[in-house]
The first five atom37 places (N, CA, C, CB, O) and aatype in JSON, in Angstrom:
{
  "aatype": [20, 20, 20, 20, 20, 20, 20, 20, 20, 20, 20, 20, 20, 20, 20, 20, 20, 20, 20, 20, 20, 20, 20, 20, 20, 20, 20, 20, 20, 20, 20, 20, 20, 20, 20, 20, 20, 20, 20, 20, 20, 20, 20, 20, 20, 20, 20, 20, 20, 20, 20, 20, 20, 20, 20, 20, 20, 20, 20, 20, 20, 20, 20, 20, 20, 20, 20, 20, 20, 20, 20, 20, 20, 20, 20, 20, 20, 20, 20, 20, 20, 20, 20, 20, 20, 20, 20, 20, 20, 20, 20, 20, 20, 20, 20, 20, 20, 20, 20, 20, 20, 20, 20, 20, 20, 20, 20, 20, 20, 20, 20, 20, 20, 20, 20, 20, 20],
  "atom_mask": [
    [1, 1, 1, 1, 1],
    [1, 1, 1, 1, 1],
    [1, 1, 1, 1, 1],
    [1, 1, 1, 1, 1],
    [1, 1, 1, 1, 1],
    [1, 1, 1, 1, 1],
    [1, 1, 1, 1, 1],
    [1, 1, 1, 1, 1],
    [1, 1, 1, 1, 1],
    [1, 1, 1, 1, 1],
    [1, 1, 1, 1, 1],
    [1, 1, 1, 1, 1],
    [1, 1, 1, 1, 1],
    [1, 1, 1, 1, 1],
    [1, 1, 1, 1, 1],
    [1, 1, 1, 1, 1],
    [1, 1, 1, 1, 1],
    [1, 1, 1, 1, 1],
    [1, 1, 1, 1, 1],
    [1, 1, 1, 1, 1],
    [1, 1, 1, 1, 1],
    [1, 1, 1, 1, 1],
    [1, 1, 1, 1, 1],
    [1, 1, 1, 1, 1],
    [1, 1, 1, 1, 1],
    [1, 1, 1, 1, 1],
    [1, 1, 1, 1, 1],
    [1, 1, 1, 1, 1],
    [1, 1, 1, 1, 1],
    [1, 1, 1, 1, 1],
    [1, 1, 1, 1, 1],
    [1, 1, 1, 1, 1],
    [1, 1, 1, 1, 1],
    [1, 1, 1, 1, 1],
    [1, 1, 1, 1, 1],
    [1, 1, 1, 1, 1],
    [1, 1, 1, 1, 1],
    [1, 1, 1, 1, 1],
    [1, 1, 1, 1, 1],
    [1, 1, 1, 1, 1],
    [1, 1, 1, 1, 1],
    [1, 1, 1, 1, 1],
    [1, 1, 1, 1, 1],
    [1, 1, 1, 1, 1],
    [1, 1, 1, 1, 1],
    [1, 1, 1, 1, 1],
    [1, 1, 1, 1, 1],
    [1, 1, 1, 1, 1],
    [1, 1, 1, 1, 1],
    [1, 1, 1, 1, 1],
    [1, 1, 1, 1, 1],
    [1, 1, 1, 1, 1],
    [1, 1, 1, 1, 1],
    [1, 1, 1, 1, 1],
    [1, 1, 1, 1, 1],
    [1, 1, 1, 1, 1],
    [1, 1, 1, 1, 1],
    [1, 1, 1, 1, 1],
    [1, 1, 1, 1, 1],
    [1, 1, 1, 1, 1],
    [1, 1, 1, 1, 1],
    [1, 1, 1, 1, 1],
    [1, 1, 1, 1, 1],
    [1, 1, 1, 1, 1],
    [1, 1, 1, 1, 1],
    [1, 1, 1, 1, 1],
    [1, 1, 1, 1, 1],
    [1, 1, 1, 1, 1],
    [1, 1, 1, 1, 1],
    [1, 1, 1, 1, 1],
    [1, 1, 1, 1, 1],
    [1, 1, 1, 1, 1],
    [1, 1, 1, 1, 1],
    [1, 1, 1, 1, 1],
    [1, 1, 1, 1, 1],
    [1, 1, 1, 1, 1],
    [1, 1, 1, 1, 1],
    [1, 1, 1, 1, 1],
    [1, 1, 1, 1, 1],
    [1, 1, 1, 1, 1],
    [1, 1, 1, 1, 1],
    [1, 1, 1, 1, 1],
    [1, 1, 1, 1, 1],
    [1, 1, 1, 1, 1],
    [1, 1, 1, 1, 1],
    [1, 1, 1, 1, 1],
    [1, 1, 1, 1, 1],
    [1, 1, 1, 1, 1],
    [1, 1, 1, 1, 1],
    [1, 1, 1, 1, 1],
    [1, 1, 1, 1, 1],
    [1, 1, 1, 1, 1],
    [1, 1, 1, 1, 1],
    [1, 1, 1, 1, 1],
    [1, 1, 1, 1, 1],
    [1, 1, 1, 1, 1],
    [1, 1, 1, 1, 1],
    [1, 1, 1, 1, 1],
    [1, 1, 1, 1, 1],
    [1, 1, 1, 1, 1],
    [1, 1, 1, 1, 1],
    [1, 1, 1, 1, 1],
    [1, 1, 1, 1, 1],
    [1, 1, 1, 1, 1],
    [1, 1, 1, 1, 1],
    [1, 1, 1, 1, 1],
    [1, 1, 1, 1, 1],
    [1, 1, 1, 1, 1],
    [1, 1, 1, 1, 1],
    [1, 1, 1, 1, 1],
    [1, 1, 1, 1, 1],
    [1, 1, 1, 1, 1],
    [1, 1, 1, 1, 1],
    [1, 1, 1, 1, 1],
    [1, 1, 1, 1, 1],
    [1, 1, 1, 1, 1],
    [1, 1, 1, 1, 1]
  ],
  "atom_positions": [
    [[-9.06, 14.93, 0.5], [-9.01, 14.11, 1.7], [-7.91, 13.07, 1.45], [-10.43, 13.44, 2.03], [-7.8, 12.52, 0.35]],
    [[-7.14, 12.81, 2.45], [-6.08, 11.82, 2.48], [-6.77, 10.48, 2.78], [-4.96, 12.18, 3.55], [-7.59, 10.36, 3.69]],
    [[-6.39, 9.48, 1.99], [-6.86, 8.11, 2.24], [-5.61, 7.23, 2.48], [-7.74, 7.57, 1.02], [-4.69, 7.18, 1.67]],
    [[-5.63, 6.55, 3.62], [-4.5, 5.65, 3.91], [-5.03, 4.23, 3.82], [-3.86, 5.93, 5.35], [-5.92, 3.82, 4.57]],
    [[-4.44, 3.49, 2.86], [-4.83, 2.11, 2.61], [-3.84, 1.25, 3.31], [-4.9, 1.79, 1.1], [-2.64, 1.5, 3.19]],
    [[-4.28, 0.22, 4.05], [-3.35, -0.62, 4.67], [-4.11, -1.68, 5.46], [-2.41, 0.18, 5.54], [-5.29, -1.97, 5.21]],
    [[-3.38, -2.24, 6.43], [-3.88, -3.31, 7.34], [-3.67, -2.76, 8.75], [-3.1, -4.74, 7.12], [-2.59, -2.31, 9.12]],
    [[-4.76, -2.8, 9.52], [-4.71, -2.13, 10.84], [-3.66, -2.65, 11.77], [-6.01, -2.26, 11.51], [-3.19, -1.89, 12.62]],
    [[-3.24, -3.91, 11.67], [-2.26, -4.45, 12.63], [-0.82, -4.35, 12.06], [-2.61, -5.93, 12.98], [0.1, -4.91, 12.66]],
    [[-0.63, -3.7, 10.96], [0.72, -3.49, 10.39], [1.42, -2.4, 11.14], [0.66, -3.14, 8.89], [0.86, -1.31, 11.29]],
    [[2.64, -2.63, 11.64], [3.36, -1.66, 12.42], [3.63, -0.36, 11.62], [4.67, -2.27, 12.91], [3.52, 0.74, 12.17]],
    [[3.96, -0.49, 10.37], [4.23, 0.66, 9.53], [3.0, 1.51, 9.34], [4.76, 0.23, 8.21], [3.07, 2.74, 9.37]],
    [[1.83, 0.82, 9.12], [0.59, 1.55, 9.0], [0.25, 2.25, 10.29], [-0.52, 0.63, 8.6], [-0.15, 3.41, 10.26]],
    [[0.4, 1.6, 11.41], [0.09, 2.21, 12.71], [0.97, 3.45, 12.93], [0.31, 1.18, 13.85], [0.5, 4.48, 13.41]],
    [[2.23, 3.34, 12.58], [3.2, 4.5, 12.71], [2.78, 5.65, 11.81], [4.67, 4.06, 12.35], [2.84, 6.81, 12.21]],
    [[2.36, 5.32, 10.59], [1.92, 6.4, 9.64], [0.65, 7.05, 10.16], [1.67, 5.82, 8.18], [0.54, 8.27, 10.09]],
    [[-0.3, 6.3, 10.67], [-1.48, 6.9, 11.17], [-1.19, 7.77, 12.39], [-2.48, 5.83, 11.5], [-1.78, 8.84, 12.54]],
    [[-0.31, 7.33, 13.26], [0.09, 8.18, 14.43], [0.73, 9.46, 13.94], [1.08, 7.41, 15.39], [0.41, 10.53, 14.46]],
    [[1.61, 9.4, 12.99], [2.27, 10.6, 12.47], [1.32, 11.57, 11.84], [3.32, 10.23, 11.48], [1.43, 12.78, 12.02]],
    [[0.36, 11.02, 11.08], [-0.65, 11.89, 10.46], [-1.5, 12.59, 11.53], [-1.56, 11.07, 9.5], [-1.78, 13.78, 11.44]],
    [[-1.9, 11.85, 12.52], [-2.67, 12.41, 13.63], [-1.87, 13.51, 14.38], [-3.07, 11.28, 14.62], [-2.38, 14.59, 14.66]],
    [[-0.61, 13.19, 14.68], [0.25, 14.18, 15.35], [0.46, 15.43, 14.51], [1.61, 13.55, 15.67], [0.65, 16.52, 15.06]],
    [[0.44, 15.28, 13.21], [0.64, 16.41, 12.35], [-0.68, 17.18, 12.05], [1.28, 15.94, 11.07], [-0.68, 18.2, 11.36]],
    [[-1.75, 16.67, 12.58], [-3.04, 17.31, 12.38], [-3.63, 17.1, 10.97], [-2.9, 18.78, 12.65], [-4.45, 17.89, 10.51]],
    [[-3.2, 16.06, 10.33], [-3.67, 15.82, 8.94], [-4.85, 14.86, 9.02], [-2.51, 15.24, 8.01], [-4.72, 13.74, 9.52]],
    [[-5.99, 15.31, 8.52], [-7.22, 14.49, 8.52], [-7.06, 13.39, 7.44], [-8.52, 15.39, 8.24], [-6.57, 13.64, 6.34]],
    [[-7.5, 12.18, 7.8], [-7.42, 11.1, 6.85], [-8.57, 10.12, 7.06], [-6.08, 10.41, 6.97], [-9.24, 10.11, 8.09]],
    [[-8.74, 9.31, 6.06], [-9.7, 8.19, 6.19], [-8.83, 6.94, 6.01], [-10.93, 8.27, 5.09], [-7.99, 6.86, 5.11]],
    [[-9.05, 5.97, 6.91], [-8.33, 4.7, 6.81], [-9.18, 3.67, 6.13], [-7.91, 4.21, 8.18], [-10.35, 3.48, 6.46]],
    [[-8.55, 2.97, 5.16], [-9.2, 1.87, 4.42], [-8.41, 0.62, 4.71], [-9.27, 2.14, 2.88], [-7.29, 0.47, 4.23]],
    [[-8.96, -0.25, 5.48], [-8.35, -1.56, 5.76], [-8.64, -2.53, 4.71], [-8.8, -2.11, 7.05], [-9.72, -3.12, 4.68]],
    [[-7.67, -2.71, 3.81], [-7.94, -3.56, 2.65], [-7.89, -5.05, 2.97], [-6.95, -3.25, 1.56], [-8.29, -5.88, 2.16]],
    [[-7.42, -5.37, 4.11], [-7.5, -6.82, 4.51], [-8.94, -7.13, 4.94], [-6.49, -7.16, 5.72], [-9.48, -8.19, 4.62]],
    [[-9.55, -6.16, 5.67], [-10.95, -6.36, 6.14], [-11.97, -6.07, 5.1], [-11.24, -5.5, 7.34], [-12.98, -6.76, 4.98]],
    [[-11.7, -4.99, 4.28], [-12.7, -4.55, 3.31], [-12.49, -5.1, 1.9], [-12.7, -3.07, 3.27], [-13.35, -4.98, 1.02]],
    [[-11.32, -5.7, 1.73], [-10.96, -6.19, 0.37], [-10.22, -5.16, -0.41], [-12.2, -6.6, -0.41], [-10.29, -3.96, -0.12]],
    [[-9.49, -5.63, -1.41], [-8.74, -4.77, -2.31], [-9.28, -4.96, -3.75], [-7.19, -5.08, -2.24], [-8.86, -5.89, -4.45]],
    [[-10.22, -4.09, -4.17], [-10.73, -4.25, -5.54], [-9.61, -4.27, -6.6], [-11.71, -3.13, -5.85], [-8.65, -3.51, -6.53]],
    [[-9.76, -5.16, -7.57], [-8.75, -5.23, -8.63], [-8.55, -3.94, -9.32], [-9.1, -6.25, -9.62], [-7.43, -3.63, -9.72]],
    [[-9.6, -3.15, -9.5], [-9.46, -1.86, -10.19], [-8.58, -0.91, -9.4], [-10.83, -1.22, -10.43], [-7.79, -0.17, -9.98]],
    [[-8.72, -0.91, -8.1], [-7.9, -0.09, -7.25], [-6.45, -0.52, -7.29], [-8.41, -0.12, -5.84], [-5.56, 0.31, -7.45]],
    [[-6.22, -1.81, -7.14], [-4.86, -2.36, -7.26], [-4.26, -2.05, -8.61], [-4.86, -3.88, -7.03], [-3.05, -1.8, -8.72]],
    [[-5.08, -2.05, -9.66], [-4.53, -1.75, -10.98], [-4.09, -0.29, -11.06], [-5.56, -2.06, -12.08], [-3.07, 0.02, -11.69]],
    [[-4.86, 0.64, -10.43], [-4.42, 2.02, -10.45], [-3.08, 2.2, -9.71], [-5.49, 2.9, -9.84], [-2.27, 3.05, -10.08]],
    [[-2.87, 1.44, -8.69], [-1.58, 1.5, -7.95], [-0.46, 0.97, -8.81], [-1.66, 0.71, -6.63], [0.61, 1.56, -8.86]],
    [[-0.68, -0.15, -9.47], [0.33, -0.75, -10.37], [0.63, 0.25, -11.46], [-0.17, -2.11, -10.98], [1.81, 0.51, -11.74]],
    [[-0.39, 0.83, -12.11], [-0.17, 1.78, -13.16], [0.57, 3.01, -12.72], [-1.44, 2.15, -13.75], [1.45, 3.5, -13.43]],
    [[0.24, 3.51, -11.55], [0.86, 4.78, -11.1], [2.24, 4.59, -10.53], [-0.01, 5.45, -10.06], [3.13, 5.41, -10.76]],
    [[2.44, 3.5, -9.77], [3.7, 3.31, -9.0], [4.61, 2.28, -9.56], [3.41, 2.93, -7.6], [5.81, 2.27, -9.3]],
    [[4.0, 1.39, -10.36], [4.81, 0.26, -10.88], [4.69, -0.95, -9.99], [6.29, 0.65, -11.01], [4.54, -0.85, -8.77]],
    [[4.75, -2.08, -10.63], [4.63, -3.33, -9.88], [5.68, -3.5, -8.79], [4.71, -4.47, -10.82], [5.4, -3.96, -7.69]],
    [[6.88, -3.11, -9.16], [8.0, -3.31, -8.21], [7.87, -2.51, -6.94], [9.3, -2.95, -8.87], [8.36, -2.93, -5.89]],
    [[7.22, -1.36, -7.0], [7.0, -0.5, -5.81], [5.82, -0.93, -4.98], [6.8, 0.92, -6.21], [5.81, -0.69, -3.78]],
    [[4.86, -1.54, -5.55], [3.59, -1.87, -4.88], [3.58, -3.3, -4.32], [2.44, -1.69, -5.86], [2.95, -3.54, -3.29]],
    [[4.25, -4.23, -4.96], [4.28, -5.59, -4.48], [5.38, -5.78, -3.43], [4.48, -6.54, -5.65], [6.56, -5.6, -3.73]],
    [[5.02, -6.16, -2.22], [5.96, -6.4, -1.17], [6.54, -7.81, -1.23], [5.31, -6.17, 0.15], [5.91, -8.8, -0.87]],
    [[7.78, -7.82, -1.71], [8.43, -9.14, -1.92], [9.24, -9.55, -0.66], [9.38, -9.1, -3.18], [9.98, -10.54, -0.7]],
    [[9.11, -8.8, 0.44], [9.89, -9.11, 1.62], [9.01, -9.8, 2.72], [10.54, -7.8, 2.17], [9.53, -10.32, 3.7]],
    [[7.7, -9.79, 2.53], [6.8, -10.27, 3.51], [6.51, -11.75, 3.5], [5.6, -9.58, 3.38], [6.88, -12.47, 2.57]],
    [[5.85, -12.18, 4.55], [5.48, -13.57, 4.67], [4.51, -14.05, 3.62], [4.91, -13.81, 5.99], [4.58, -15.21, 3.21]],
    [[3.6, -13.19, 3.17], [2.66, -13.61, 2.13], [3.39, -13.94, 0.81], [1.6, -12.5, 1.89], [3.06, -14.91, 0.14]],
    [[4.38, -13.11, 0.47], [5.19, -13.38, -0.73], [5.91, -14.74, -0.6], [6.22, -12.23, -0.96], [5.89, -15.55, -1.52]],
    [[6.54, -14.96, 0.54], [7.25, -16.2, 0.73], [6.38, -17.43, 0.74], [7.99, -16.13, 1.97], [6.84, -18.54, 0.45]],
    [[5.09, -17.24, 1.08], [4.18, -18.37, 1.1], [3.61, -18.72, -0.31], [3.03, -18.06, 2.06], [3.03, -19.79, -0.52]],
    [[3.8, -17.79, -1.26], [3.33, -18.08, -2.63], [4.16, -19.18, -3.24], [3.38, -16.81, -3.52], [5.36, -19.3, -2.97]],
    [[3.52, -20.01, -4.08], [4.29, -21.0, -4.77], [5.24, -20.37, -5.77], [3.38, -21.98, -5.47], [5.01, -19.25, -6.23]],
    [[6.29, -21.07, -6.1], [7.36, -20.55, -6.98], [6.83, -20.12, -8.31], [8.44, -21.6, -7.19], [7.26, -19.09, -8.84]],
    [[5.9, -20.86, -8.89], [5.39, -20.53, -10.2], [4.66, -19.19, -10.15], [4.46, -21.64, -10.72], [4.77, -18.42, -11.1]],
    [[3.92, -18.87, -9.07], [3.19, -17.63, -8.95], [4.24, -16.48, -8.78], [2.17, -17.69, -7.74], [4.1, -15.43, -9.4]],
    [[5.19, -16.66, -8.02], [6.27, -15.65, -7.77], [7.0, -15.31, -9.08], [7.3, -16.19, -6.71], [7.22, -14.15, -9.42]],
    [[7.37, -16.4, -9.79], [8.15, -16.18, -11.03], [7.25, -15.7, -12.15], [8.88, -17.47, -11.45], [7.74, -15.06, -13.09]],
    [[5.96, -15.97, -12.09], [5.05, -15.54, -13.16], [4.45, -14.18, -12.97], [3.95, -16.5, -13.29], [3.63, -13.77, -13.78]],
    [[4.84, -13.46, -11.94], [4.28, -12.18, -11.65], [4.75, -11.13, -12.7], [4.67, -11.76, -10.23], [5.95, -10.93, -12.92]],
    [[3.75, -10.48, -13.33], [4.04, -9.45, -14.34], [3.13, -8.23, -14.06], [3.81, -10.02, -15.83], [2.2, -8.31, -13.26]],
    [[3.42, -7.14, -14.71], [2.54, -5.94, -14.57], [1.13, -6.25, -15.04], [3.11, -4.74, -15.37], [0.19, -5.6, -14.6]],
    [[0.96, -7.21, -15.89], [-0.35, -7.57, -16.4], [-1.2, -8.26, -15.38], [-0.22, -8.43, -17.59], [-2.39, -7.99, -15.29]],
    [[-0.59, -9.15, -14.6], [-1.38, -9.92, -13.63], [-1.18, -9.51, -12.17], [-1.04, -11.36, -13.77], [-1.75, -10.14, -11.28]],
    [[-0.41, -8.5, -11.92], [-0.12, -8.07, -10.55], [-1.39, -7.6, -9.85], [0.94, -6.94, -10.54], [-1.6, -7.94, -8.69]],
    [[-2.22, -6.87, -10.5], [-3.45, -6.31, -9.81], [-4.33, -7.47, -9.4], [-4.28, -5.32, -10.77], [-4.91, -7.43, -8.31]],
    [[-4.47, -8.52, -10.22], [-5.29, -9.65, -9.86], [-4.74, -10.35, -8.63], [-5.4, -10.62, -11.02], [-5.49, -10.72, -7.73]],
    [[-3.43, -10.54, -8.59], [-2.78, -11.17, -7.46], [-2.92, -10.33, -6.19], [-1.32, -11.41, -7.77], [-3.19, -10.89, -5.13]],
    [[-2.74, -8.99, -6.29], [-2.92, -8.14, -5.13], [-4.33, -8.18, -4.64], [-2.54, -6.74, -5.43], [-4.55, -8.16, -3.43]],
    [[-5.31, -8.25, -5.53], [-6.72, -8.29, -5.1], [-6.99, -9.63, -4.39], [-7.69, -8.1, -6.34], [-7.74, -9.65, -3.41]],
    [[-6.41, -10.72, -4.85], [-6.6, -12.01, -4.23], [-5.82, -12.15, -2.94], [-6.22, -13.09, -5.17], [-6.23, -12.88, -2.04]],
    [[-4.69, -11.47, -2.84], [-3.81, -11.58, -1.69], [-3.44, -10.12, -1.2], [-2.49, -12.42, -2.08], [-2.3, -9.72, -1.38]],
    [[-4.35, -9.36, -0.61], [-4.11, -7.98, -0.28], [-2.89, -7.75, 0.58], [-5.29, -7.43, 0.4], [-2.3, -6.67, 0.54]],
    [[-2.49, -8.73, 1.37], [-1.32, -8.61, 2.19], [0.0, -8.44, 1.4], [-1.23, -9.79, 3.08], [1.04, -8.09, 1.96]],
    [[-0.08, -8.72, 0.13], [1.1, -8.54, -0.75], [1.41, -7.08, -1.04], [0.88, -9.26, -2.07], [2.52, -6.76, -1.44]],
    [[0.45, -6.21, -0.82], [0.66, -4.79, -1.12], [1.61, -4.16, -0.09], [-0.7, -4.05, -1.13], [1.5, -4.39, 1.11]],
    [[2.54, -3.35, -0.61], [3.39, -2.59, 0.31], [2.5, -1.65, 1.08], [4.53, -1.8, -0.44], [1.53, -1.12, 0.52]],
    [[2.78, -1.43, 2.35], [1.89, -0.63, 3.16], [2.61, 0.48, 3.93], [1.16, -1.51, 4.11], [3.76, 0.36, 4.33]],
    [[1.87, 1.56, 4.1], [0.56, 1.87, 3.6], [0.64, 2.46, 2.17], [-0.14, 2.85, 4.54], [1.71, 2.89, 1.73]],
    [[-0.47, 2.48, 1.47], [-0.55, 3.25, 0.24], [-1.37, 4.46, 0.57], [-1.16, 2.42, -0.96], [-2.53, 4.35, 0.96]],
    [[-0.74, 5.64, 0.42], [-1.37, 6.9, 0.79], [-1.76, 7.63, -0.5], [-0.41, 7.78, 1.68], [-0.97, 7.75, -1.44]],
    [[-3.01, 8.1, -0.52], [-3.52, 8.82, -1.68], [-4.07, 10.18, -1.3], [-4.58, 8.0, -2.36], [-4.75, 10.33, -0.28]],
    [[-3.8, 11.14, -2.12], [-4.39, 12.49, -1.92], [-4.41, 13.19, -3.28], [-3.56, 13.36, -0.85], [-3.37, 13.43, -3.9]],
    [[-5.62, 13.51, -3.73], [-5.84, 14.29, -4.96], [-5.04, 13.75, -6.12], [-5.48, 15.75, -4.73], [-4.41, 14.54, -6.83]],
    [[-5.03, 12.43, -6.36], [-4.35, 11.83, -7.46], [-2.88, 11.51, -7.18], [-4.46, 12.74, -8.63], [-2.23, 10.85, -8.0]],
    [[-2.35, 11.94, -6.07], [-0.97, 11.59, -5.68], [-0.97, 10.29, -4.85], [-0.31, 12.76, -4.86], [-1.8, 10.12, -3.95]],
    [[-0.06, 9.42, -5.18], [0.04, 8.13, -4.48], [1.44, 7.92, -3.96], [-0.36, 6.97, -5.4], [2.4, 8.34, -4.59]],
    [[1.56, 7.27, -2.8], [2.83, 6.89, -2.25], [2.7, 5.57, -1.53], [3.36, 7.96, -1.34], [1.76, 5.38, -0.76]],
    [[3.62, 4.66, -1.76], [3.56, 3.37, -1.07], [4.74, 3.32, -0.07], [3.63, 2.15, -2.11], [5.88, 3.66, -0.39]],
    [[4.39, 2.9, 1.13], [5.38, 2.8, 2.15], [5.4, 4.06, 3.05], [6.74, 2.57, 1.5], [4.81, 5.1, 2.74]],
    [[6.1, 3.9, 4.17], [6.25, 5.05, 5.1], [7.59, 4.85, 5.81], [5.03, 5.15, 6.16], [7.64, 4.67, 7.03]],
    [[8.67, 4.89, 5.05], [10.04, 4.73, 5.58], [10.33, 5.96, 6.5], [11.14, 4.62, 4.37], [9.9, 7.08, 6.22]],
    [[11.02, 5.72, 7.57], [11.35, 6.78, 8.52], [12.09, 7.92, 7.78], [12.23, 6.21, 9.69], [11.84, 9.09, 8.08]],
    [[12.96, 7.62, 6.84], [13.67, 8.66, 6.16], [12.81, 9.54, 5.25], [14.73, 8.05, 5.38], [13.19, 10.66, 4.92]],
    [[11.65, 9.04, 4.86], [10.73, 9.76, 3.99], [9.59, 10.4, 4.74], [10.18, 8.86, 2.96], [8.82, 11.13, 4.12]],
    [[9.43, 10.19, 6.02], [8.29, 10.7, 6.81], [8.06, 12.18, 6.58], [8.51, 10.46, 8.28], [6.95, 12.58, 6.23]],
    [[9.06, 12.98, 6.77], [8.9, 14.43, 6.75], [8.41, 14.87, 5.38], [10.22, 15.13, 7.12], [7.5, 15.7, 5.3]],
    [[8.95, 14.35, 4.33], [8.58, 14.72, 2.97], [7.16, 14.27, 2.65], [9.56, 14.11, 1.99], [6.43, 14.97, 1.95]],
    [[6.78, 13.1, 3.16], [5.42, 12.63, 2.92], [4.42, 13.55, 3.67], [5.26, 11.12, 3.38], [3.4, 13.97, 3.1]],
    [[4.71, 13.84, 4.9], [3.8, 14.74, 5.69], [3.73, 16.11, 5.06], [4.28, 14.89, 7.16], [2.65, 16.69, 5.0]],
    [[4.82, 16.63, 4.59], [4.77, 17.96, 3.89], [3.91, 17.9, 2.66], [6.2, 18.43, 3.49], [3.17, 18.85, 2.36]],
    [[3.99, 16.8, 1.93], [3.14, 16.67, 0.72], [1.67, 16.55, 1.04], [3.56, 15.46, -0.08], [0.84, 16.96, 0.23]],
    [[1.32, 16.0, 2.19], [-0.02, 15.85, 2.56], [-0.64, 17.05, 3.24], [-0.13, 14.71, 3.41], [-1.86, 17.09, 3.4]],
    [[0.12, 18.02, 3.63], [-0.41, 19.24, 4.29], [-1.1, 20.11, 3.3], [0.72, 20.03, 4.98], [-1.6, 21.18, 3.65]]
  ]
}
């Protein structure tokens, strides 16, 4: 089963969900803003994808963090920060049978959908 982790009002997440539906790919949506982002789950993302791929440094949540928190971010404390501030995660994070992917760039859509079929 495909699990799409994200925030329901995120444009990229909405586009990913539309594309999955159009492609006939069954999925379960996990809204980590509403349901929370367990530290253990965030840690699996950091371990599998790396901190730089999973932490969204372009968003409003990142810019609102104090400078010490931004500068002190490491692979060791990234999961705790993501759990405390789920909006920091790049969205969506798509999981299927141990495979993970963060983001849904237009250039990558076809490859992602092929991988999920």
